[in-house]
C-alpha positions in Angstrom: 29.5 15.2 -4.1 29.7 13.4 -0.6 29.9 9.6 -0.8 26.7 9.2 0.9 24.8 11.2 -1.5 26.2 9.3 -4.4 25.3 6.0 -2.8 21.6 7.3 -2.4 21.3 8.5 -6.0 22.7 5.1 -7.2 20.3 3.2 -5.0 17.3 5.5 -6.2 18.4 5.0 -9.8 18.9 1.2 -9.5 15.4 1.0 -7.8 13.8 3.1 -10.6 15.3 1.0 -13.2 14.1 -2.3 -11.6 10.7 -0.8 -11.4 10.8 0.1 -15.1 12.0 -3.2 -16.1 9.4 -5.0 -13.8 6.6 -2.7 -15.3 7.7 -3.9 -18.9 7.6 -7.6 -17.8 4.2 -7.1 -16.2 2.9 -5.8 -19.7 4.2 -8.7 -21.4 3.0 -11.3 -18.9 -0.5 -12.9 -19.2 -2.5 -16.0 -20.5 -2.9 -14.3 -23.9 0.3 -16.0 -25.5 1.5 -12.9 -26.8 5.3 -12.4 -27.5 6.7 -9.3 -25.5 7.7 -7.5 -28.5 4.2 -8.0 -30.0 2.6 -7.0 -26.8 4.6 -3.7 -26.5 3.9 -2.8 -30.1 0.2 -3.5 -29.8 0.2 -1.0 -26.8 2.0 1.6 -28.5 0.8 1.4 -32.2 -2.1 -0.9 -32.2 -5.6 0.1 -33.7 -8.3 0.6 -31.2 -10.4 -2.3 -32.7 -7.5 -4.8 -32.6 -7.9 -7.6 -29.9 -4.3 -7.3 -28.7 -4.2 -3.7 -28.4 -7.6 -4.0 -26.5 -6.0 -6.4 -24.0 -3.0 -4.4 -23.5 -4.7 -1.0 -23.1 -7.7 -2.1 -21.0 -6.3 -5.2 -18.9 -2.6 -5.3 -18.6 -1.8 -1.6 -18.7 -4.1 -0.7 -15.8 -2.9 -3.8 -13.8 0.7 -2.6 -14.3 0.0 1.1 -13.3 -1.8 -0.2 -10.3 1.1 -2.5 -9.3 3.3 0.7 -9.1 0.9 3.0 -7.5 -0.2 0.3 -4.9 3.2 -0.8 -4.0 4.7 2.6 -3.8 1.8 3.6 -1.5 2.3 0.7 0.9 6.1 0.9 0.9 6.1 4.7 1.5 3.4 4.5 4.2 5.3 1.9 6.0 8.6 3.7 6.0 6.5 6.7 7.4 5.0 4.9 10.1 8.2 3.2 11.1 10.1 6.6 11.3 7.2 8.3 13.3 6.8 5.7 15.8 10.6 4.9 15.7 9.5 1.1 15.7 10.9 -1.2 12.8 8.0 -3.5 13.4 5.4 -0.8 12.7 3.4 -1.1 9.5 0.8 1.0 7.6 -2.3 -0.7 8.7 -1.5 0.1 12.4 -3.6 3.2 12.4 -6.7 1.1 11.2 -7.1 2.6 7.8 -6.8 -0.7 5.9 -9.5 -2.4 8.0 -11.8 0.8 7.8 -11.5 0.6 4.0 -12.1 -3.1 3.9 -15.3 -2.5 6.0 -16.7 -0.1 3.5 -15.9 -2.3 0.6 -17.6 -5.3 2.5 -20.8 -3.1 3.0 -20.8 -2.1 -0.8 -20.7 -5.8 -1.7 -23.3 -6.9 0.8 -25.8 -4.0 0.1 -25.5 -4.4 -3.7 -23.8 -1.0 -4.3 -20.8 -2.6 -5.9 -23.0 -4.4 -8.5 -25.2 -1.5 -9.1 -22.2 1.0 -9.5 -19.0 0.4 -11.6 -17.1 2.3 -9.1 -19.2 1.7 -6.0 -16.8 -0.7 -4.3 -13.5 1.4 -4.4 -15.6 4.6 -3.5 -17.2 2.9 -0.5 -13.6 1.6 0.6 -12.3 5.3 0.4 -15.3 6.6 2.3 -14.5 4.0 5.0 -10.7 5.2 5.0 -11.6 8.7 5.3 -13.9 7.9 8.2 -11.0 6.3 10.0 -9.0 9.3 9.6 -11.7 11.4 11.2 -11.9 8.8 14.2 -8.2 9.0 14.5 -7.9 12.7 14.7 -10.9 12.8 17.1 -9.2 10.2 19.4 -5.6 11.1 19.1 -5.3 14.3 17.1 -5.7 16.6 20.1 -3.0 18.6 21.9 -2.2 16.0 24.3 -2.3 13.2 21.7 1.2 11.3 21.1 2.3 8.2 19.3 1.0 5.9 22.1 -2.6 7.3 21.7 -2.3 6.9 17.9 -1.3 3.2 18.3 -4.1 2.7 20.7 -6.8 4.4 18.5 -5.6 2.6 15.5 -5.8 -0.8 17.4 -9.4 0.1 18.5 -10.5 1.0 15.0 -8.8 -2.0 13.5 -10.5 -4.3 15.9 -14.0 -2.7 15.5 -13.7 -2.8 11.6 -12.7 -6.4 11.8 -15.6 -7.2 14.2 -17.9 -5.6 11.9 -16.6 -7.4 8.8 -17.1 -10.6 10.6 -20.7 -9.8 11.5 -21.5 -9.2 8.1 -20.0 -12.3 7.0 -21.9 -14.2 9.8 -25.3 -12.7 9.0 -25.2 -12.5 5.4 -28.0 -14.4 3.8 -26.4 -14.2 0.4 -23.5 -17.1 -0.2 -22.5 -15.3 -3.3 -21.9 -12.1 -1.7 -19.9 -13.8 1.1 -17.7 -15.6 -1.3 -17.2 -12.4 -3.3 -16.1 -10.6 0.0 -13.7 -13.5 1.0 -12.1 -13.2 -2.3 -11.9 -9.4 -2.5 -10.2 -9.3 1.0 -7.5 -11.6 -0.4 -6.2 -8.8 -2.5 -5.6 -8.7 -6.5 -4.9 -6.5 -9.3 -6.8 -8.6 -11.7 -9.9 -7.2 -13.7 -8.9 -3.6 -12.8 -9.5 -0.8 -15.3 -8.2 2.6 -16.0 -11.1 3.8 -13.8 -9.4 2.4 -10.8 -6.2 4.2 -11.9 -7.8 7.5 -12.1 -9.8 7.0 -8.7 -6.5 6.3 -6.9 -4.2 8.8 -8.6 -5.4 12.1 -6.9 -5.2 10.4 -3.3 -1.8 8.9 -4.2 -0.5 12.3 -5.2 -1.7 14.1 -2.1 -0.6 11.4 0.2 2.8 11.1 -1.4 3.3 14.9 -1.1 2.2 15.1 2.5 4.6 12.1 3.6 7.6 13.3 1.6 7.2 16.8 3.3 7.8 15.2 6.7 11.3 13.9 6.1 13.1 16.7 8.1 10.6 16.0 11.1 11.0 12.3 10.9 15.0 12.7 10.9 14.7 14.9 14.1 12.3 12.3 15.8 15.1 9.9 15.8 16.5 11.8 18.8 13.3 11.7 20.6 10.2 13.8 20.7 11.6 16.3 23.2 14.6 16.7 21.1 12.5 17.3 17.9 10.4 19.7 19.6 13.4 21.7 20.8 14.8 21.8 17.4 11.5 23.6 16.2 9.4 20.5 14.7 5.9 21.1 15.3 4.9 17.6 16.4 1.2 18.0 16.1 1.3 19.2 12.7 3.8 16.4 11.8 1.4 13.8 13.3 -1.6 15.4 11.4 0.3 15.2 8.1 1.6 11.5 8.7 -2.1 10.4 9.6 -3.6 12.1 6.8 -0.9 11.2 4.2 -0.9 7.6 5.3 -4.6 7.3 5.2 -4.7 8.6 1.6 -2.0 6.2 0.4 -3.1 3.1 2.3 -7.1 3.7 1.9 -6.7 4.4 -1.7 -4.6 1.2 -2.2 -7.0 -0.9 -0.2 -10.0 0.5 -2.2 -8.6 -0.6 -5.5 -6.6 -3.6 -4.8 -8.1 -5.1 -1.6 -6.2 -6.1 1.6 -2.3 -6.6 0.7 -0.1 -7.0 3.8 3.4 -7.0 4.7 4.6 -4.7 1.9 4.9 -1.8 4.1 6.9 -3.9 6.7 9.1 -5.8 4.6 10.4 -3.2 2.2 11.7 -0.6 4.7 13.6 -3.3 6.5 15.3 -4.3 3.3 16.3 -0.9 2.3 17.0 0.7 5.7 20.7 -0.3 5.9 21.5 1.0 2.4 19.8 4.4 3.4 21.9 4.7 6.4 18.9 4.5 8.8 17.8 8.2 7.9 13.9 8.3 7.5 14.1 10.9 5.0 16.3 9.0 2.7 14.4 5.8 3.5 10.9 7.3 2.3 11.6 7.5 -1.7 13.6 4.5 -1.4 10.8 2.5 0.1 8.2 3.9 -2.5 10.3 2.6 -5.3 11.1 -0.7 -3.5 7.4 -1.1 -2.8 6.5 -0.7 -6.3 9.2 -3.3 -7.3 8.1 -5.9 -4.9 4.4 -5.5 -5.8 5.1 -5.9 -9.5 7.2 -8.7 -9.1 4.6 -10.4 -6.8 1.9 -9.8 -9.4 4.1 -11.2 -12.2 4.6 -14.1 -10.0 0.9 -14.9 -9.3 0.3 -15.0 -13.0 3.3 -17.5 -13.5 3.1 -19.9 -10.5 -0.7 -21.2 -11.4 -1.7 -19.6 -14.6 -4.9 -21.6 -14.6 -6.0 -20.7 -11.2 -6.6 -17.1 -9.7 -3.8 -17.0 -7.0 -4.6 -13.8 -4.9 -1.8 -11.4 -4.7 -2.4 -10.8 -0.8 -2.1 -14.4 -0.5 1.3 -14.4 -2.1 2.5 -11.4 0.0 1.5 -12.8 3.3 3.2 -16.2 2.5 6.4 -14.3 1.8 6.1 -11.6 4.5 4.9 -13.6 7.5 8.1 -15.5 7.6 10.1 -12.4 7.3 8.1 -10.8 10.3 8.8 -13.7 12.4 12.4 -13.4 11.5 12.3 -9.9 12.8 10.8 -10.6 16.1 13.5 -13.5 16.5 16.2 -11.2 15.7 15.1 -8.5 17.9 14.8 -10.9 20.8 18.1 -12.2 20.2 19.7 -8.6 20.1 18.2 -7.5 23.2 20.7 -7.5 26.2 
């Protein structure tokens, strides 16, 4: 086996082991005061009426599973967008999916749909995300569309969605709805159930399959669009798969967890050198790295201020924003 393949397999195995360890720690972390051994035993062998088993199966297990799914979605989508746009500063929200999903959730909260239906909020957010992909395909999915058109369409959709969210907050007569909207937009995995897991899972599966199948095309794109086309890469089909796959991943993640930023930007950067800079190798590594990062952040929000509900999106922004500024500074320093 070539040394590069051995290094890649070792990296993926190490990341998978880290995700598994953080998953177990997440299951054992919470305000219940349960010992780790008792928690895992209650999850596996506890009776249905037992309080500890109920806490583990209905509160902590969905939260840990969503930590893996949401983190993997954001990490994978971030690596795919950076590879397609050949820009290390690209991130998954660039095409406007997260903003459109947030708009759908905000409308669900404001109109009372979220209170009337248990899954009204995530379904409305998913509808907003799917609406954004239709707009993207209309604006930048044509034969003449390229990466520049994709970026411009995404910026326009993000700006429009942000303006409409601000309009709802500005005109809302209900202060309780405004408060709920603000807290939801901070991002969190608290108070989620297995219904959220089953809602996200099919979108996660479809999006992951689409993105992972673009590895060869993303590798060819590192040589430029003309070179990739000369190698037989169907650029329009590749763009369509990336847009739909990213929308599935980011839209479903935003629908169940709210707005959580910087994971898709930070994780690919941390792993790019270890993967040799090849997008195809970076995709699965970024998925595992994103899952590990989000699980670690979710554990941290429960340990830093356990008596207060510190939002997950706030913590990832506090970590990711300085990292983003460092990237900008380093890119300017490296420019000739």
